[in-house]
C-alpha positions as CSV (number, residue, x, y, z in Angstrom):
1,M,7.1,0.0,-12.2
2,F,9.3,1.0,-9.2
3,E,12.4,2.9,-8.1
4,L,15.4,1.2,-6.7
5,G,15.7,1.6,-3.0
6,K,16.6,-0.1,0.3
7,S,13.5,-2.3,0.2
8,T,13.6,-3.3,-3.5
9,R,15.0,-6.8,-2.8
10,T,12.4,-7.6,-0.2
11,D,9.4,-5.9,-1.9
12,A,8.7,-9.2,-3.8
13,L,7.7,-10.6,-0.4
14,Y,5.3,-7.8,0.5
15,V,4.1,-5.9,-2.5
16,T,1.1,-7.5,-4.3
17,T,0.9,-7.5,-8.1
18,S,-2.1,-5.1,-7.9
19,M,0.0,-2.7,-5.8
20,E,2.9,-3.1,-8.2
21,A,0.6,-2.0,-11.1
22,L,-0.7,1.0,-9.1
23,N,2.9,2.0,-8.3
24,G,3.6,1.6,-12.0
25,A,0.7,4.0,-12.7
26,H,2.4,6.6,-10.5
27,F,5.7,6.2,-12.1
28,A,4.2,6.2,-15.6
29,N,2.7,9.6,-15.0
30,K,6.0,10.8,-13.5
31,T,7.9,9.5,-16.6
32,L,5.4,11.2,-18.9
33,M,5.7,14.5,-17.0
34,A,9.5,14.2,-17.4
35,G,9.0,14.3,-21.2
36,F,9.2,10.6,-22.2
37,T,6.5,9.6,-24.6
38,T,7.5,6.0,-25.2
39,V,9.3,3.5,-23.0
40,R,10.3,-0.1,-23.1
41,D,9.9,-2.6,-20.2
42,L,12.3,-5.5,-20.5
43,G,11.6,-7.6,-17.6
44,G,8.7,-6.6,-15.5
45,N,6.0,-8.6,-13.8
46,P,3.9,-9.6,-16.8
47,E,0.5,-9.2,-15.1
48,A,1.3,-5.8,-13.8
49,I,3.1,-4.3,-16.8
50,Y,0.6,-5.6,-19.3
51,A,-2.2,-4.1,-17.3
52,L,-0.3,-0.8,-17.0
53,R,0.5,-0.8,-20.8
54,D,-3.1,-1.5,-21.7
55,A,-4.5,1.1,-19.3
56,V,-2.2,3.8,-20.7
57,G,-3.1,2.6,-24.3
58,K,-6.8,3.0,-23.5
59,R,-6.1,6.5,-21.9
60,L,-7.4,5.3,-18.6
61,I,-4.3,6.7,-16.9
62,P,-1.6,9.1,-18.1
63,G,1.7,7.6,-19.1
64,P,4.0,7.1,-22.0
65,R,3.4,4.4,-24.6
66,I,4.8,1.2,-23.3
67,F,6.4,-1.6,-25.2
68,S,6.7,-4.6,-22.9
69,A,8.5,-7.9,-22.9
70,G,7.1,-9.0,-19.6
71,S,9.5,-11.6,-18.1
72,A,13.0,-11.3,-19.6
73,L,14.2,-14.1,-21.8
74,S,17.4,-15.4,-20.2
75,A,19.6,-18.4,-19.9
76,T,19.7,-20.3,-16.6
77,G,21.8,-18.3,-14.3
78,G,21.7,-15.3,-16.6
79,H,20.6,-11.7,-15.9
80,G,16.8,-12.5,-16.0
81,D,17.1,-15.6,-13.8
82,I,16.5,-15.5,-10.0
83,D,19.3,-16.2,-7.7
84,G,20.5,-15.6,-4.1
85,V,17.3,-16.8,-2.3
86,K,16.2,-20.1,-0.7
87,P,15.5,-23.0,-3.1
88,Q,11.8,-22.9,-2.2
89,L,11.7,-19.3,-3.5
90,L,13.7,-20.1,-6.6
91,K,11.0,-22.6,-7.6
92,L,8.3,-20.0,-7.1
93,W,10.0,-17.0,-8.6
94,T,11.9,-18.4,-11.6
95,P,10.2,-17.1,-14.7
96,E,8.9,-19.4,-17.5
97,T,11.1,-17.4,-19.9
98,I,14.3,-19.0,-18.7
99,C,15.7,-21.1,-21.6
100,D,18.9,-22.8,-22.6
101,S,18.7,-23.8,-26.2
102,P,17.5,-22.4,-29.5
103,Y,14.4,-24.5,-29.4
104,G,13.7,-23.8,-25.7
105,C,14.1,-20.0,-26.3
106,R,11.9,-20.1,-29.4
107,K,9.2,-21.8,-27.3
108,A,9.7,-19.3,-24.4
109,T,9.4,-16.4,-26.8
110,R,6.2,-17.7,-28.4
111,N,4.7,-18.3,-25.0
112,A,5.6,-14.7,-23.9
113,I,4.0,-13.3,-27.0
114,K,0.9,-15.5,-26.4
115,M,0.7,-14.1,-22.8
116,G,0.8,-10.5,-24.1
117,A,4.5,-9.5,-24.7
118,D,5.1,-7.0,-27.4
């Protein structure tokens, strides 16, 4: 969906989901041209990555086959959780797939699959 760079951390403030998907199309083609035919996304913006996955699957755009989890399942404070920003942004950006118990993680997993995760 993107390449790491100086603006990666602030891109969430400026790059729309639509633009993120279009950037993803660019990088999907670049990845395919590098010889990769299948990739996994383990924590992308669900709306953008599912649209990209589906567009590649329908052969609307060139790219490798994509298996996508959408938002990463993670414990509170874990790798997939948001940190280091103002509390107002934490509330906005914390994914619904943050879970802290077997039952909570089962529910988060089922909801992710319901929303389109592979």
